[in-house]
N, C-alpha and C positions, 0 to 999 in steps of 0.2 A: 503493501500498499504505501502512495506517495505522502510526501509533507504536507500538499494542501489535502489531499483527503481524510490523514489522519487528524488535521487540524479541523479541519470543518466538521468531521465526526463528533470530536471533543467537543467545540463550542456547542452543537446540537443536545449531547450530554449533558452537560452544564444548564442549558436552558432547561430539559426535563425536570434536571434534579430541583432545580428552583422553582419549577411548575409547581411539582409536588408536592414540594415544603409549604409553598402557600394556599395550594389547596387546604393542605392539612392544618395549617392554623387558622383558614377559614371557617372550616368544619370543626374543627373543636374548641374553638375562640382562642386558645392560645396552643404555644407550640413548649412544650417544657420537653427538653432534649431528653431528661430521664427516662420520662414516663411516656409520651409518643413517641420519641425516634424509635425505639422497636417497631413500632410497626408502619414508621414511612421506610426503615431500613430494610424491611422483608418485602415492604412494595418494590423497591430499588432493586433489589437483589434479584427480583423474580423477573423483573423487566431487563436484566442485564446491564441497568446502567452503573451500577459500581461494584468493585469484586467485594466479596466479604471480610478480606482482611482489612481493609478501609474506611467501612461503613460508618462508623461514630465519628472518625475525622473526618469525613467528606461531608458531613450533615451537619456539622457542629460549623465547618468553616464556610460553608455555603450558607446558612443560617446569619453568620456573622459577617457575611459580603452583603447580603439582601439587607441587613440591619444598617451596613453603613452608605447604602444604596438610597436607604429612607423609606423602605418598603415593609420592614418590619423593625419594631421597638422593644427593646429588653427589658424586662422590669426589675433586673437584680434573679430571678428565678427563672423567668419564661419568657419568650417570645409573643408580640400580638401584632395583628395584621395594622399597617396605618392605611390611612383613607388612599395615599399613593400607591401602597401595595394592594388597594383591593383596583385601582383604575387599572393597574398591572396586570394583574390576574384576570380580566376582563377581556384586556387586550391578549392575552395568550389563549384565553379561551375562544375569542372572537375570531384567531387566526385560522383555526381548524372547522370553521362552523359550516355547516351545510342547511342549505333552506328546506324544510319538509316540502313534499309535495302531496297535494290531496289526490282523490281518484280521478276527481273529475275536475276540468278546469271550467270556471266561469263565465270564459270569452270575455275576461275584463284585463288590460294590460297594466302592471305596476312600472310608471315610468320615473326613474328618480333622476333629478336634474341637477349637480352640484354647481358651485362657483367658489371655490375655495381659493383667497387670496395668495399671490406668490409669497407672501412671507409665511404663509402656513403650508409651505411645498411640503414637506414630511409628511403631514397630516392627511394632506391632498393624495400622496403616494399611498400610504395605508388604507385609505379607504379605496383607492383603485384596488390594490391587492385584493383587499377584502371583497371586493363586489365579483372579481375574478374567483376565488376562492370561494362564494356563497352559491355560484352558477348564474350570476346575470350577466347579462349579452350586453356589450357597449354597441348603442345604436349610433353615437357621434362622441366627439371628445369627451365631453361628461354630461353626457346621455345614456343611461344605463334602462335596460327592461327587464322584467322577470313576469311570467304569466301568472305567478299566484300570491297571495298575500304576503307581505314582507314589513307590515308597515312597523311591525315589533323592532325588528334588528335595526331597521332605519330610526325610532325612536331612541335605542339605545346607540346608535352612532353619535346623534345628534350630543347627547346627553356627554357620552363620554370623550368624545372629541372636541366638544364645545364649538360645533359646526351647526348649532339649529337655525342660525339666519341664511346660512350659505348651502344649505339641502335643501330640495323642494321634492315630496312624496306627491305623484298624481296616481289615479286611477282613472284608464281611458276604456272607454267602448270601442275605437280603434283606431289602428297604425295604418296608416298607406302602404301597400306594398308589403305587408307583414306575414306572407309568403314563408322567405327565410329564417323568420323568426319562428314561427308554429315549426318549420323543419329543424332547427336546433333545437327548440324543445320539446321535440317528437310528439308534436299535438296536430299531427296529419293523418 
């Protein structure tokens, strides 16, 4: 395995470990390394994220790194999730999000238009990546289409990214020349 592949794999593993720790803190309310770590470590071992020899060391160093980033807060005995940590966890959860598809299409298109300013370029790129991951289709540069209800995820994006005024959600009865869209979503 080449150096680039190895470093990419290591970064992905770190991201998974951090996501598991943040989720554990969210579920348990707090993370006491002594009490909750064995469960977290067991999950990581089963996923093949860390070797069994370094489990405790990896969890505590990852937790302290998350605390330094401001995602967790250490209160002497345990770690708590901060507001920034909750936001980061939501972003991590959204990255792999796929929208559900009902059995029947209501024959209405959901059109999402956004005009996110250049000063928020990073946010704009994240929104585009999330749309692609969720299965939306790009109609034009900042116009995306989906055939099913996705208002909940759009509302979440608006609040999490702070782009409420920059993103518009519409329910449309018809789109001119929509045959390619119906084919894309397998609605024909």
